[in-house]
N, C-alpha and C positions, 0 to 999 in steps of 0.2 A: 503493499499499499504506500510506499513511498515515504519521502523524507523532507519534502520541500516547503509546503505552504501552510495549510490551515489546520488548526487544532480543534479538539473537541470542545464544545460549549455545553456545559451541563452543571447541575448542582453537584455537590460532592458525594457521589454514591459510595466511595470507599470509606469516608468517615462514618457514614450512616451504617454501612455494613460492619465496620469495627465495632461500632457501639452495641451491636446485637450478638457478638460472638459468645458473650457468657451464658446464652441460653443453650449452647450446643454441649453435646456429650460424645464427641467422636475423637478418633486419634489421628493426628496428622501424619501423613506419609508422602510428602511432596518432593519431587526432584526440582533442580533449579528451573525447570521448564514448566512447572505448576502441576503437570500430570503425575499420577502415581508413579514413582520410579525409585532409583538408587541415588546417585548424586547428580551426574549429568545424563545419565542413560536412563531410558524407560524400563519399567518392568511390566509384568502382565497383570498387575493388581488393579482393582477398582476401588473407588471410595464407596460408602454407603450410599444408596440411592438418594438423589436430591441434595446431596452434599454440595455446599457453595464454599469455595476456598480461595483465599488470596495469599499469593506467594511473592516475596521480594528477595532476590538473589543478588548479592553484590560481590564483585571481584575486580581485579584490574583490567580484565578484558572488556566487561560489560555489566551493566546494571540491568536486570530483567524483572519486569513486573507482570505478573500473571493473575487473571481471574479464571479459574476453573470450575465448571459445574458439571456434576454427574447428572446428566440430562435424563437418562434411563438407566435401569440397573446395569446394563452392558455397554453403555455409550457414555463417553466423557468428552467434553468440549472445553477448549481453552483459547481465550483471548490474550495476546502477549504484546507487551511493548517493551522494546529493547534499546538502551542507550549504549552504543558501542563507545568505549573510552579511548581517545587517542593516546599514543605513547609519545610523551613530550621528549623523552631522552633521544628516541630514534627520529623524531621529527615527523612522524606519521600523522596524518590529520584524517583519521577515520571519522569519528563523530557522527556515524549514521543513526538516525532515528527510525527504528523499523517497528511496524505494526504487522502482526500476523495472527493466524488461527491455527489451531491444531485439533484434530479428531482422533480418538482412540476407541476401538471397540473389542470387547471380549468375545472371542470365538468358541472357547472351550473352557468349561469349568474344572476346576482341580478335583480329582479323586485320589483314591489310595495310591494307584500306580501311575496315573496321568497328571501331568503338570497343567496349570492354568495357561491358556494361550490367548494372546491379544495381537491386534494389528493396529497400526496408526500412521498418521502422515502429519508431519510438521510443515508449517508455512504453505497450507493449501490455497491461501489467498494472501499474497504479499509480495515483497520484492525478491523473495528467494533467499534471503540472507541466511536462514536457518533450514532451508528445505531439505527434507528427507523423509523416508518412509522406513517402517521397521515391522518384523514379525518377531514376537518375543514370548518365551515360555518361563514360568516361575514355578517352582516346587518347594514346599516347606516341609522341613523335618524338625518338629519341636520348635525351638527358638531360633533355627537357622532357616533362612529363606535364600535359595539359589535362583539365579536369573541367567538365562542364555538367550540371545537374540541374533538376528541377522538385519543389517540395515542397508539402505541405498541412499543415493544422494550424498549429503554430507556425512551421513552415518555409514556410508559405504566406501570411505576414502582412505582408511588405514589398513594396510596389508590386503588390499583388495584383490578379489578374483572374479572370474567369470560369472556373470549372473546365472544362477541355476534355472530361472524362468525361460532361458533362451531355447530349452527343449520344448517349451510350450509353443513359443512363437519367435521368429527372428527379430521382431521389433523390440523385444526387451534387451537386445545386446548393446545398443547405443542409447545414451540419455541426450535428449535434445538440449541445446543450449538455452539459457533463460531467455534470451530475446526471442526464442522460437515458441515459448510457452507463455507469453504474456508479460514478460518482465518489464517491458518499456514503460507501462503506465502503472504497474502495481495493481493488486486487487483482482487481476484476471485469474480464472482458474487454471491450473497446470495439470489437468487429468491426464494429458498424453505423455507426461513424464513420470507417472507413478510407477515405482518399483522397476525402473529401467536403468540400464548402465551397470557398472560395476557394483559388487556387493562386498560386505565385510561383516565379521563376527565381533559381538560385544558380549560382555557378561559381568557378573558380580555377585556379591553376597551381602546380606544383612543379618546381622546376629544380635539378638535382644539379650541384654545382660540381665542376671537374675534380679537386679533391683528394679527392672521393668520401667524405668524411666530413661534408661541410656541404651542406644542402639549403635553398634559399630558397623560401618559400611566400607566396602572395598569394591572398586570396579575397573574393568578394562574398557576404555573408551575407543569406539571406532571413528571418532571424528578426528581427522588429521589437521583440521584448521587451516586448510589451504588459503582461504580468503584472507585471513588475518596475517598469516605468514607472509603472503604476497604484499599486503599493505605496510609490512614492517611492524605491526604492534605486538607480534609473537615471534620468538624464535621457534625452532621445530620443537613442539612440546612432547612431554612424556604422555604415555597412554594410561598411566595409573593415576587414579584418584582415590583418596582416603578421606573418611570423615567420621564424626561422632554426632549422633543425634540426641538431643536432650528434649524431653517433653515435660516441661514443669507442671502443666495441667493438661487435661485430655485433649483439648481443642487447639492447642498451641504446640508448634515444634520449632526448636532453634537448633541449626546445624552448623558446625564449624568444620571446614573442609580444607584439605591440602590438595590443590589442583595442578594437574599438568607438570608436577615436579618443582614448581617454583612459586606458587601463588597460593595465598590464604583466601578462602571465600567464607562468606557468612550468609546464611539463609534463613529467612523467618517465614513461617507459614501459620495461618489460623483459618479455621473453618467453622461453619455452622450448619446445623441439620434444618433445612428450609421446611421439611415436611413435618416437623414436630408441632403439634397444636398445644397451645397454652391451657392449663387447667381452668375449668369453668369457674368464674368468680360470681357468686351470687351477691346481689345488692344488699347492703346493710339493712337488717330488719325484715328480709324476705326469705327466712329460712324455711324450716319444715312446716307443713301446713297442719295446724292443730285443730282438726275436724274430728267430729263424732262420726265414726265409720257406720254406725246404724242408721243415722239420719242424714249425714252429710251437711249439717247445719253448724254454724258458729253461735255460741251463746250470745245474746244480745245483738245479733245482726239484723239490721233493718234492710231488708231486701229491696225496698223502694229506693234506696240510695246507692245501689251497687255501681252505677256508672260513674257517679261522682268520685266514690272511693277508688274506683280503678283508675281513673284519670289522675288523681293525685298520687297514687302509689306507682302508676307507670312512670311518671316523671321522675320519681326517686330511683326507679329502676332503670332508667336510661331509654325509656320508650316513649312514644307519643301515641295516645288514642285519638283518633280523629272523628270516628262516628261509630254508631252501633244500631242494631235493630234487634228488638225483643218484644214480641207481641205478647199481650196478656195470655197467661196459661200456656204459653209455647215452652217445649222442652228444648228448643234450640235457639242460641244466640249467635249474631253475626257481628263481628267487630273489625274495623279497619284500624290497623297498627303500623307504626313506622319505627324501624330500628335506628336510634340516634347513637348508640354507644358501644354496640357489640361488634368485634371483628369478625365473628362467625354468626351468620343469621340464625342458626340453630340455638345458639345460646340466648338471643333476643326472644325466639319463640318459647324456649324454656321458662323464661321469666314471665311472659304473657300467659302461658298455661298455669304457672304458679299462682299467678294473680286470679285467674279464673276459678281455680280451686278454692281460693280463699274468699272471693267476694261475690260470685255469681249466685243468683236466687236458687233456692232449693230445688225448684222443679226443673232446673235447666240440667241437661244430661249431656249435651254436645255444644261445643263452641267452634264456630268457623272464623279463622283469622284471615282477613284479606291483607295481604301484604302491599304496602305502598313504599316504593323505593325511589327517593328523590324526584318525586313528581310522576313516576310511572307505577302502573299497577303490576303486582307480581302475582304468583300463585295463590290459591286459597289453601290454608291448612286447616283441615277438620279434625278436631280433637275431641274424644270421648272423655268426659270427667272420671276420675278414678276415685272420688271420695266416697262412693257407695261400696267400694271393694270390701269384702269381709275377711280376706286372709292376707296377712302380711307377706306371706310367701309369694302370693299373686302380684302384690304390689312391687316387691323387690325383683321379680323376674322380668327386668326391663327388656332384655334382648327379645323374649318371646312376645311381650306386650306391645312393643314399639309399632310393628306393622298393624297390630290389631286396633290400637288406640288412635293412631294418626294416619290420615289420608291426605295425600296431595291432590288438589282439584284444580280444575282450570281457573284461570284469573276471571274475576268478575267485580261488579261494583254493587254497592248496597242501594237498592231501591227503596225509596221513602223511609230513611232512617228515622228511628223513634228517639235517638239521642245524638246530638252532635256537640263538639267541643268549639268554643268560641276562641279563635286564635287572635282576635283583635288586630287584623291587618290594617294598615301597613305596619311591618315590625321591622326595626333597624338594629343590626348587630355590628360589632367592631372586633378586630383582633390586631394585637402588635407583638411582634417577636423580630428576633435577630435571624439573619439567613445568610448564606454564602453561595456564590457563583465560582466555579473553577473552570479552567481552560488547560486541558491536559495535552501532552504529546506535541507541543510545538517545538520544532527542531532548535530554535535559540533559547527558548524557555520552556522546559517541559512542564512547569507548573505555574500558572498564574491564577489569581483569584481576586475576589472582592467580598468584603464584609459589609453588609447593608442592614439598615432597619427597614421593616416591612409593615406597613399599616394597611389592614385589609377591612373592607366593608361589604355588608350584604343588606340590601333593602328588599324585604319580602312583601310583594304587593298582593299575591294570593299563594295558595300552596303550590302552584306551577309557575308563577311569574316572579322572576328575581332580577334584580339589578346588581351586578357585581362590580367591585372596584379595588385596585390595589396600587398604592404609591410606594416607591422605594427610595429611600434616602441613603446616599453613599457614607460609608464610615472610613473604609480604606480600599483602594483599588490599585492595582499594579498592571492592568490590562495595557496593551500597546496597539497602535495603529501603524507600526513600522512596515508591516507586511501588508501590500495592497493586493486586491483581488486580481486573478489571473485567468478569468474565463471569458476570453474574446468571442467565444462562439455562443455563450449564453447570457441572458440577463442576469445581474448580480442580485439573485433573490435571496441568498443566504451568506455568501462570502463577504458581505459588508458587515457582518456581525460585530466585529472589533470597533467599528465606528459608533454603533449603538452602545457598546460597553464603556467606551472612552467619552464620547461627547454626551451621550445620555446616561452618564454614571449615576445621576439621580433623575427620577421622572415618573410618569404615570405609566405603569406596566399594562394595565388594562382597565377598561371601563365599557361594560356592554350589558345589554338586556337580553335575558334568555327565557324562553317559554318551552316547558315540557309537558307533554300530554300523551296518554295512552288512548288511541282512538278506539281500540278494542283491546281484548286480552292478548292478541297476536300482533297489533300494529302500534308502534311506539314512535313518537316524534320529537324533535327538538329544533327549535329555531333561535337565532341570535343575531344581534347587530351591535355594532359599536367598535372599540378598540379592543381586538380580539387577543393580541399578543404584542410583544415588544416591537415587532417589525411590521405588522399588518393590522389594518382595520377594515371593517366591510360588513357584509351581510350574509347569512347563509342558513342552511338547515340540513337536517338529515331524517330519513325515515327508515325504519327497521321493521321487517316482517319476520317474526319468530314464533312459529306455530307452537302450541303448548306441547310439551313432552317429546318434541322433535329435536334431533341433534344438529339440524341445519337452520340456516336463516339467510336472507338476502336483505341488502340495503341499498340506499343511494343518498349521496350527499352532494350539494352544490354550493359554491361560495364565490361571491363577487368581492374582490378585495383590492385594496390599494396600499402601496408601501408607505409606511409612516416615516416622519423625519427623524433624524438621527438623535434629537434632543428628547425624544419620548414625550412630546406635549401633544398639541392638537394639529400640528403641522403635518402635511403629507407631501410625498415626492411624486414625480410624474408617473412612475411605473404603476399600472393597474392591470389586472387580469381576471379571467374567471377560471376556476378549477372545480373539478367535481369527479366523482368516482362511483362505480357501481361495485358493489362488494358482495361476496359470497363467504359464508362462515360455516365451520363444522367443528362440532365438539366430538373428539375421539373418545370412544369407550375405554381406552388404554390410557393410564397414567395421567388423566386430567389435562390432556393437551388440546388447546384450541388452535385451529388454522384458520387463516383468512387470507383472501386474494381481493385485491382492489385494482380495478382497471379503469383508467381515465386519464384526465389532464392535470399536470402538475403546475407548480407556481411559474416555472420558467417556460411554460407554454408547450413543453415536451410531452408526449403521450407514451404510454406504457403500462406496466403493472407492477404491484408490490405484493410479495408473499411474505407472510409473517406466521411464526408459530410461537405459542407461549404455554408454559407449563405452569398451572396455578394450583396452590395447595390450600387446604382448609385453614392453615396457620395464617394465611394472608400474603405469603410470598408468592410472587409471580416473576418468572425469568423467561426469556425468549430471545428470538433473533428475527431479523428481517433483511431482505434485499430488494432493490428496485431495479428493474430494467425498462429503459425507455428507447425512443427512437434516436437518442443521443449516442454517438459512438464513443469509444474509449478516448479517442484523440480529442473530440469535442468536450467530453467530460473533464478530461485532465487527470491529475494523478488520482489514483484509487479506482478508475475505470467505471465504476457504477457506485451507487449509495447503498450503504449497508450499516448494520450496527446491531446493538444488544439492547434489550429492554429489562429494567429492574424495577420491582416493586418491594419495598422492605416495610413491613408493618411496625408500628410502634407498640402494638399490644405485646406485653411481656417486658417491654423495656420501661415504659412509663407506668405509673401506679393506676390501679383500677382498670376499667374497661374502656377501650378507645378504638374507633375506626380509623384513625389517623395513620398515615403512611407515607413514606418517601418514595417517590417515583422518578425515574430519569431515564434517558436514552443515552447510551454510550456509543458515540460515532468515532470511528478512527480519525476523521477529518471532516471539515465543512467544505462541501462543494454545492454547485448550484442545480445540478440535474437531479430529477426524480424526487424533488422536495414538496411536502405538503404543509399545510398548516399545523401548527402545533396544538393538540388537543381538540381540534374541531374537524369532524368528519371521520367516519370509521370507528368510532369509539362506543356507540350504543350497546353493541353486543357485549364488549368487555365490561362496560359500566354495570350492566344488568346481570352480570354473571352470577353474583351472590344469591340471587333469587331464582336461578334456573333450576328446573325440575331435578336434574341430575345431581347438582350441588346440595339440594335439600334432601334428597331421597337416601343419600348415603350417610346422613346424619340424624336419622329418625330417632335412634336410641338416646342421642345426646339432647334432644328436645324435651324428653320426659321429665317432669318435675321430680327432684330428689327429695 
């Protein structure tokens, strides 16, 4: 992906990730390249499913920063940023800033006689600075773990021999030059070079000492470092690396290494189990339900005041009751409820069911909860009250009772409610906090940042109509406009970002009106107008068709926008365009993966499609990746060849006290370019915004909903 121009513009995802490490209970085992491995070489091991790891490796040759995610039980993915350090003694001016990706897949699980086997490829999209492929096997005997592998590319350069795959096809004999595999612009795939050319053997061992916190490692490295030797940053290095790994706590590893026979290396890795759901926290005062199991009634209960009591208690519990219907002598009540505080919707429903056990009139045997999610309707959760149960054993057998007591029904609205909550619109709310923006991976300054104060406001005119505003006041800013955009073939729709960061260091980030409405249980809409983000203002809307209980959906969004002035006030520049996309979504039944394809017109007036995949957990973590291909060629796009990046959502639940739906979301792009770019947070988001109330997300948490 190159080294020359624009860096990532995002909030600081690494800081937010680091703050969440303490919730993990997994053991670090990362190589200097982030993937599971020995020291510099990979092994066949995998992390636990859904493990997210950050690794920083430092030595005289290079500083390597890795983000590794165990995307599936047998698939590990790594995004890597490398700063190659020049050798001032020799006068070499390496200084390459390289961004690359690695994939590693487990082919075979370890058994008594058979080792675990994995295959992987480094630098599958990048400049080729680290490019290489490998097949590796690992076998454990007690505390000793042995690894033996074969590498190609850089990993096939030491004591190389003819490629054994040449017996399969002659094309494996020669490895094409990087200029023949997309190396001119970076970011292009190099599939026609995989496992081609000479091969070499690597291997090593890891021995865990009896104290269990120390591990000794040794390896034979198959990388001969031809690139660095040619540049003069290395003399011909030794093939042997030695290290000791110390794990002071389970989710952190610190390794001291002796590399290439002449260099000390230090590697720090830390990781978090993104799949781990926080324990359910019941609101204070809403514990066990003190009911008479024979009558189901509370002493002194005034059934005529049930709604008012539930409204007050739901506010304490972090919920909002909007309306209800209960006809005289009816055995079924219908309540519309909104989750304000719970990261997991099942926990919010648990509290609503707990309140219904406590306060519903005695004749009510079933309550239907109509979910309202940020202006849109969600499924109806039908709950059969348990207060008439006669046996404690039946009450405690939650796993059996969940499917019997709780049903997920199609979305609907309450017709002619008998009770409504007066929200006294309009309502005005404010928020104030400190925040940071960071710019990573710039060749001249790998880390730039801004600390600023953020004043946010929300004016609620109705339950669906809101006006949002945010003003940012600079406190400290070291962004620079030294680098000018170099996209002569495209309008500068994003590469002007540094001028906004410098000239608009303080300013109005956004000010827009938004209206959300569910036309039916399957059709959801969002319209908006105003200053939509730091760089664009305009008007637009989105419609999503998502049939109940179906794993697919389709949507369309259209936006007419104009580029804002650099000072982030009410001034606009001349550039304006219409952008829009037709989107298709699918929720995989495996591993909670959502995929989406958006096809249409982008901000630079180019046309094409975006493919994205995200894996989302009940914990609130969501991680994924995307890429965009348009009618802009690699030459016109410039460095990076096409737009691509990673998506992170890190929940604050478990970090902050109490229950919270707050989260930190960011997009990690290797660099800023103009091709294939959309508005931030507008268009194509309804599917993901409504995910928490989707049928499959609720159905797998029925047991957690039941009152304890």
